[in-house]
N, C-alpha and C positions, 0 to 999 in steps of 0.2 A: 927671623920671627920666631920667636920660643912659645911654648904651648907646655907648659911645665905640668900641668893637670894630667892631659890624657897620656903624656908622655912618660909618667911615672908610674905606669901600668903596662902589663903585655898580657896576653892572652896565652896562660900556660896550658891548657889541656881543653879537648874538644870530645864531645860525645854525641852519640844520636840512637833513638831506637830504632826498633822495625819502623817501616814507612811503607804505608800500602791504602788501599781503598777498603773500607769497612772492616779492619782488623777486628773488631768487637771486642777490645781491652780498653780497660777502664784509664782513663787520662792518667790517674796519679800512678798506676802500673808502668805505661811509657815514659813517665817525667823519672820515675826512680831510676829505670832502666839509664836513661840518656843521662843522669846527672852522675850514676855512679860509672858509667864509663868514661866522662870527663875528668871525674877526679881522678883516675887509676890512670888516665891517660897524663895527667899532670904529675903523676909519682906521688899523689897525697893519699890520705884518707879522710875518711869522712869528719874525723875529730878535728882535722887542720882546717875547715870550713868554717869561718867566721863571717860569712857574709851571704844574703841572696837577696838575689833581684830579679825581678819578673815583668812582663807587659801580658796583660792587661791586669793581672791578679785575678782572684777569683771572681767570676761572674756566670751566669747560668744562660745569659741573653746575650745573643742567638746562641740557640743548642752549638756546641760543639765547637765554641768560638775559645773558650778558655775550660775553666772546671778546675783549675788547679791555681791554687795561690801560694804564698810565701808558709802561710800557717801549715799548711796540708803537709808542704814538703819536710818543712823543719821537724812537724811530729813523727813523719814516716821515718825519718833518718836521725832522730833525737839531736839533732845540731845544737850547738850552743853558739849562738850568734851574737856579734855585738853589733849591728847593722843589717837593715834589711830595707827594700823598698819594693813597691809592687801598685801599679793603677795604670788608669787608660789614658789619662793629660799629660803626655812626655813626647819627645820627639821619635813618634811612631816606634817600631820594633826594635830599634837601635839605643832607645832611651835607657832602657839598665843596662845595655852595657858603658853607655856614658857615665851612668852612675855609680856605678861599679869602679870604673878607673878612677872617677874625683873620690871614690870613697877611699880606696888603698892609697890614693896620691895623699890623701889629707890623714892617714893613720885610724881612719873608723875602724877596719879592718884589712885583713893580709890576703886572705884567698876567699873571693866570692863568688858562689855560683850563681850564672845567668840563665835563665832557661825559659822556653816558648814550647806550650805543648797545644796542639789542636786536634780534635778529634771527630772534624766536621764530616767526613762521608759516613761512619758512624751514624750520627746524630741524626743524619738529613732522613736515615731509613729508605721508605719506598715514598717519602714526599717529594723529592728532587730536591735539587740547590734552593729553588725558587722558596723552598719552605724554611729556609734558614735565612731570609731576607730580613734587614731590618724594618719593622712595620709588618711584617707577614704576622698569620693567624697561628699561633701555637696553641690554641686553646681558646675557652670564651674570653671573649675582649670584653674584659673588665675595663672600670676606669683606670685601672694603675696600669693596664696594657696599652692605651693609648699614646697612639704617638706624639711625641712632644719634641722641643727644640728645632733644629733645622729641618727635622723630617715632616714637620707637619706644614711646611711648604712644598715637599718633594711628592708626598704619597698620594695627594689629591690631584695630581697630575699622572698618575701611573707611573711612578718613578721611586721606586721605594728601594731599589736595590742598587749596590756600587756600580753596575754595568750598566746603568743608564745615564749615570754620573760621568762613568769615563768615556762612554759615548760622545756624552756632550763636546767634552775635551777634545775628542779625536774628530769630531765635526768641524769643530774652530781651526784646529789644523789644516785638517784638509782645505776648508773655505780660505784660510788666509793665506797658505803656502803651497796649494796645490798636492799635497801630501794624496798617496791614492793608495788602496787597499793593495795591490801588487808590491807597491813598496814597503809596506809595514809587513806581509807575509815573510819579509826577511828572517823578522826575529823569531817567530813561532818555528818555521822551517829548519833554521841554523839551531836553534834551542832542542829540537827533537833529535837532529843529527848528533849534538853532545849527549843529549839522554840514552840514546843506542850506546853508549859506552858506559852507561852508570849503572850498573846491576840492581842499583837500590830505586830507578826510577818507576814512576809508577806508567807511563806510557812511553816505548821506546820503538813501536813501527815508524817506519820512515814516513815523512808527509811530502807530497809533493804540492805545486802551485795551484794543480786542478783541487786536491783534496784540501786545501785551504779555501779557495773561493768557493767551492761547491758545498761545504758544510754551513748549517743553517744557520741563519741570522739570529743573532741574540737581539743586540740593539743597535740600529743602524750609525754609523759604518763596522760594528765589532762584531766578528761571527764567532763561532764555537770554539776555534782555535786561537782566540785573542784574549780566550778567558785561562786563569788559572785552572789547576786541579783540585777539587778537595781531597785531602788525603787525611789521615791521622799518623800520627807522630810526635815524637818530642826531640827539640834539638838543646844542647845545655853547653856552655862554656865555663871555663874559672879563669877569672881575672884575677892577677896577682900582682904583687908589687916587683916592680922592675929590679930591683935587687936580688931578686929569686932565680933571676932568668939564667944565672950559670950553674944552678944546681938542680934543675928539671931535666928529666930523662928525655923528653922532646925538645926541638928547639922552639923556644915561644916565638909567638909573633908580635912585634911591636906596634903599639896604637900610636901613629904619628901625628894626628889630627883628627878632629871630629867639628863636623857642621851641624849646627842645632838651631839657628835661627828661622822663626817665623815674624817678618816685619810687615807682612800685609794683613788684610782681615781674613782669620781663618775659616772662614764658613765656607762652605763647597760651592756656593753660587755667586758670592762676592767677592771673587780675585780681581784686582785691577787687570790683570792679563790671564785669560784662562788657558794659554798655550804653554805656561810654564809653572804658575801659580807658586807654592812655598818652595818646591824644589829650587829655585831660584836662589833663596836665600837663603837655604842649607849648603848648597854648593858653593855660593860667595866666600860664605865665612867658613866650609872648610879650607879654600886655598889662601886665605888670609892666615892660616894659622900653621901655615908650612911653608919653606921655602921652596918645596916640589911643584909640580905643575903638571896638567894634564898629560905635557909629552914624556913624562918620566914612569906612568902607569902602563905596566906590563898587561894586566888583565882586569875588567870590570865584573862585578857583580851585580845587578842594578834590578831594584825591585818591579818586578813584572807581575804583579795582579792582574795587571790587562798588558797586553804588548805595548799600547801607546803610552803607558807609564814609564818603559823602558827607553822607548823614543825620547820623552820627555828629559828623562835624567841623562841620556847621553847630550843632548844639548846645554842643559843647566851646567852641565859639569866641565862644559867648555870642549870635547870630543868634536864636536862639530859646531857650526854657529846655527842660532836661532832660525829655524825654518828649514835648514838643512838634513834635518834627521832622518827624512825618509830616502834623499840620495844616499846618505851614509849608509843606512841598512840594505837597501835594496840589494836584491840576489845575496846577500848574507857573507860575500866575502870579506868585508871588513873587520865582521864581528866573529867571523869564524876560531876555531882553536888556531890554526895556524894564520891569521889575519891581523891586521894592524893592532887592532884591540880586541881581543878572545871576549864573548860575552855570556855569563851565565854558562859557565864552562860543564856544569853537571848535568844540565837541562832547564833550570830555573823552574819556578813554579809553575810555568806553562806546561813543561813536560815530566820533570821530575816531582811535583806534588806542591800545594801549598803548605809549605811550614810557617807563612808568614813572616816570611825575611829572615828569622836566625840561621836558616838553613843556608842562606847564601852567604854569612860569616863563616858558617862551619865549611863550605866548599872553599872559599878565599884562603883560610889555615890551611888546607890541604893543600892547594895550590903554593901556599909560599913554603910550605914544609916539604915542597915536591914528593907528595904521597899521594898524588892524585889518579895513579897508575893509569890507565888506557887514556883518559881524558888529559891528562897532564900538558898543561901548556908548556911548547918546547923553550929553550935556551934559561932554563932556572930563573923564573919571574921572581922578581925581590919587589915589586908595590904593587897593592892591588888596592882597588875604590870597591867599598862595597854602599848602597844605599838602600833604604826601607821607607815607605810609603809615599804616598800621595793622596791628596793635595798638599798636606803637610809632609815633612819628612825628616830625616836624619841622615848623616853620611861618614863614614869613616874611613881614613887613609890608613892601612896596615901595610907593615914592610917586614923582610925576613929578618932573622936574628944576627945573622952572619953581616 
């Protein structure tokens, strides 16, 4: 099975700004730091960059979710672009990576910077995370600020936040398959162990099962440690044409396949199966575009905006059967750094910080380049799967250059 589009591209450079809680720095400042680091990592200069892609583009609501788009970066670095893209309606946070790969494969650009910047921790100020929820009050409720779209069916029932929607999905999985909180705890507990080996992680203190179960409930059955950690930070990649691979100072990471499908109704409350949603479609497409399979994967960096979403991805990607995710993650043995399928090796968004997905690609590249330090997966991993999003999403299969 050939996939000429994405296989014409490699990730040639990676970069990340400072990451932390309430850094108080301008989001463009963070973005420039990450982008310049990625360009230097690829052995390039800003003048070599002829493409930019980002998600979700410049927007001011909710506060801290973005704030930086293509135009701001292009102007700050005086880039001369042949191609660019930025927007919200794409296969989650991996959308710009896929678009960049297709652009270089089509000859529209040769070196594309992809970036994702968040500053939600600073933006929430003293208002707490609830102040950033869609539909929350950010000042006078003018007619323009009124909720619309699918939110008009959620907000009146007290479900203005993504945690409420994820909790409904978790509750369905618990009901249908007998999944328990004790099983789900295997994900945040294991990721906290990984984060302890990551000096950039926001939370590194060990977590026990009692800590997990004793934390306050946020939206039943999801508690505090089932939710990702709002942070400030920017992540950037350089996506280059595959024929540049032999000339790069770092071993590039190959893009083996992409999964971007959405074959069902994409409204959060309208999926035909709420225990898998659009993750099922993206995962199926991923495996359709490669001769590799789940057994070939050495590590997984799966979207964990909430712990249940990472569990859903494990099932959708075929690492365990549908409904068996709870048993698969229970105790954390299988998903530990030395387990069958190391998961979110830097601590994920649950402990390292919510960089909204692109941080997972950054970590996968470090692992495939064998540069992850104390958290390096043993055995020289060569294949990684990365996913972003829930209920709709995207997935990438990445391989080492060797």
